[in-house]
C-alpha positions as CSV (number, residue, x, y, z in Angstrom):
1,M,102.9,189.0,61.3
2,G,103.7,192.5,60.1
3,A,101.4,195.0,58.5
4,T,103.0,194.4,55.1
5,T,102.5,190.7,55.4
6,A,98.9,191.1,56.4
7,A,98.2,193.5,53.5
8,M,99.8,191.0,51.1
9,V,97.7,188.1,52.5
10,A,94.6,190.3,52.3
11,A,95.5,191.2,48.7
12,I,96.0,187.6,47.7
13,V,92.8,186.5,49.3
14,G,91.0,189.3,47.6
15,V,92.4,188.4,44.2
16,L,91.7,184.7,44.7
17,G,88.2,185.5,45.8
18,T,87.7,187.7,42.7
19,L,89.1,184.9,40.5
20,L,87.3,182.0,42.1
21,A,83.9,183.7,42.5
22,P,82.8,183.0,38.8
23,V,84.1,179.4,39.1
24,V,82.1,178.8,42.3
25,T,79.0,180.5,40.8
26,T,79.3,178.3,37.6
27,W,79.7,175.2,39.7
28,A,76.7,176.0,41.9
29,T,74.6,176.8,38.8
30,K,75.5,173.6,37.1
31,R,74.7,171.6,40.2
32,Q,71.3,173.4,40.5
33,R,70.5,172.7,36.9
34,A,71.5,169.1,37.2
35,E,69.2,168.7,40.2
36,E,66.3,170.4,38.3
37,S,66.9,168.1,35.4
38,R,66.8,165.0,37.6
39,A,63.6,166.3,39.2
40,E,62.0,166.9,35.8
41,E,63.0,163.4,34.7
42,R,61.4,161.9,37.8
43,R,58.2,163.9,37.1
44,R,58.3,162.8,33.4
45,L,58.7,159.1,34.3
46,F,56.0,159.3,37.0
47,E,53.6,160.9,34.4
48,E,54.5,158.2,31.9
49,R,53.8,155.4,34.4
50,R,50.5,157.1,35.5
51,T,49.4,157.4,31.9
52,A,50.3,153.8,31.2
53,Y,48.4,152.6,34.3
54,T,45.3,154.6,33.5
55,A,45.3,153.3,29.9
56,M,45.9,149.7,31.0
57,N,43.3,149.8,33.7
58,R,40.7,151.3,31.4
59,A,41.4,148.9,28.6
60,S,41.4,145.9,30.9
61,R,38.1,146.8,32.4
62,H,36.6,147.7,29.0
63,F,37.7,144.3,27.6
64,H,36.3,142.6,30.6
65,T,32.9,144.4,30.2
66,M,32.8,143.6,26.4
67,L,33.5,139.9,27.1
68,K,30.8,139.8,29.7
69,D,28.3,141.5,27.4
70,A,29.3,139.1,24.5
71,L,28.8,136.0,26.7
72,H,25.3,137.2,27.7
73,R,24.4,137.8,24.0
74,L,25.9,134.5,23.0
75,R,23.8,132.8,25.7
76,D,20.7,134.6,24.6
77,G,21.3,133.9,20.9
78,V,21.5,137.6,19.9
79,Y,25.3,138.0,19.3
80,T,25.8,140.0,16.1
81,D,28.7,141.0,13.8
82,D,28.7,144.4,15.3
83,D,29.1,142.8,18.8
84,R,32.0,140.7,17.4
85,A,33.7,143.9,16.0
86,Q,33.3,145.7,19.3
87,V,34.9,142.8,21.3
88,E,37.7,142.6,18.7
89,Q,38.4,146.3,19.0
90,A,38.4,146.1,22.8
91,R,40.8,143.1,22.6
92,R,43.2,145.0,20.3
93,D,43.1,148.1,22.5
94,Y,43.7,146.0,25.6
95,R,46.6,144.1,23.9
96,D,48.2,147.5,22.8
97,R,47.9,149.0,26.3
98,Y,49.3,145.8,27.8
99,A,52.3,145.8,25.4
100,E,53.0,149.5,26.0
101,A,52.9,149.0,29.8
102,Q,55.4,146.1,29.6
103,M,58.1,148.5,28.7
104,I,57.7,151.0,31.6
105,V,56.0,149.4,34.6
106,P,57.6,147.5,37.5
107,E,57.6,143.7,37.6
108,V,55.0,143.7,40.5
109,V,52.5,145.4,38.2
110,L,53.3,143.1,35.3
111,R,52.7,140.1,37.5
112,A,49.3,141.5,38.5
113,S,48.4,142.3,34.9
114,R,49.4,138.8,33.8
115,E,46.8,137.3,36.2
116,V,44.2,139.5,34.6
117,N,45.4,138.6,31.1
118,V,45.2,134.9,31.8
119,V,41.5,135.1,32.7
120,L,40.6,137.6,29.9
121,A,42.5,135.6,27.2
122,S,41.0,132.3,28.2
123,T,37.5,133.8,28.3
124,D,38.0,135.4,24.9
125,A,39.1,132.1,23.4
126,A,36.1,130.3,25.0
127,A,33.7,133.0,23.6
128,K,35.1,132.6,20.2
129,R,34.8,128.8,20.3
130,I,31.2,129.1,21.5
131,D,30.4,131.6,18.8
132,R,31.8,129.3,16.1
133,G,30.0,126.3,17.4
134,L,33.3,124.7,18.4
135,S,32.9,124.7,22.2
136,R,34.7,122.2,24.3
137,E,33.0,119.6,26.5
138,G,31.0,121.5,29.1
139,E,32.0,124.9,27.7
140,T,29.0,127.2,27.7
141,A,28.4,131.0,27.8
142,D,27.2,130.6,31.4
143,R,30.3,128.6,32.4
144,A,32.5,131.2,30.7
145,L,30.7,134.0,32.6
146,I,31.4,132.2,35.9
147,D,35.1,131.8,34.8
148,L,35.2,135.5,33.9
149,K,34.3,136.4,37.4
150,A,37.8,135.4,38.4
151,A,39.1,138.5,36.6
152,E,37.2,140.9,39.0
153,P,39.5,140.4,42.1
154,A,42.5,140.3,39.8
155,L,41.4,143.6,38.2
156,T,41.0,145.1,41.7
157,A,44.4,143.8,42.8
158,M,46.1,145.2,39.7
159,R,44.5,148.6,40.3
160,R,45.5,148.6,44.0
161,I,49.1,147.7,43.1
162,M,49.2,150.5,40.4
163,R,47.8,153.0,42.9
164,E,50.4,152.0,45.6
165,D,53.2,152.4,43.0
166,L,52.0,155.9,42.3
167,G,51.9,156.7,46.0
168,V,48.1,157.0,46.2
169,A,47.0,156.4,49.7
170,D,43.5,155.2,50.6
């Protein structure tokens, strides 16, 4: 290869480098921005899930507590309209958090929350029947309190599954 050919090859490589440098830079910048966008989306989805878990856990536990208090008051004959309103508000909040979570949480969490929901809903129905004087055979506030105890391990399991999904290690 002669000096002229080498100079020509060097000139062509130099021109191509000058012409391609902006293209390569643009491609690298787009790729970096796309990766940053994906990372931000993962963070956003994680925060959305964490927020839903926190709200669902809090609402489930609050509804559980309100039902337990209501059953104690029903048993003691001191259940008031204010108590009824508080239980109803807790039920609505629980229902809303449950509905919101259904749209964004994985199926394993939904299965765990359904187990909690079955106990809370049946206890709520029993408390309402007892309050209205329409209890079923053997249905008492004390019996409903015993049945409500079944929610406690289900609440713990649900919380554990949520924490695992968020990557929280014990």
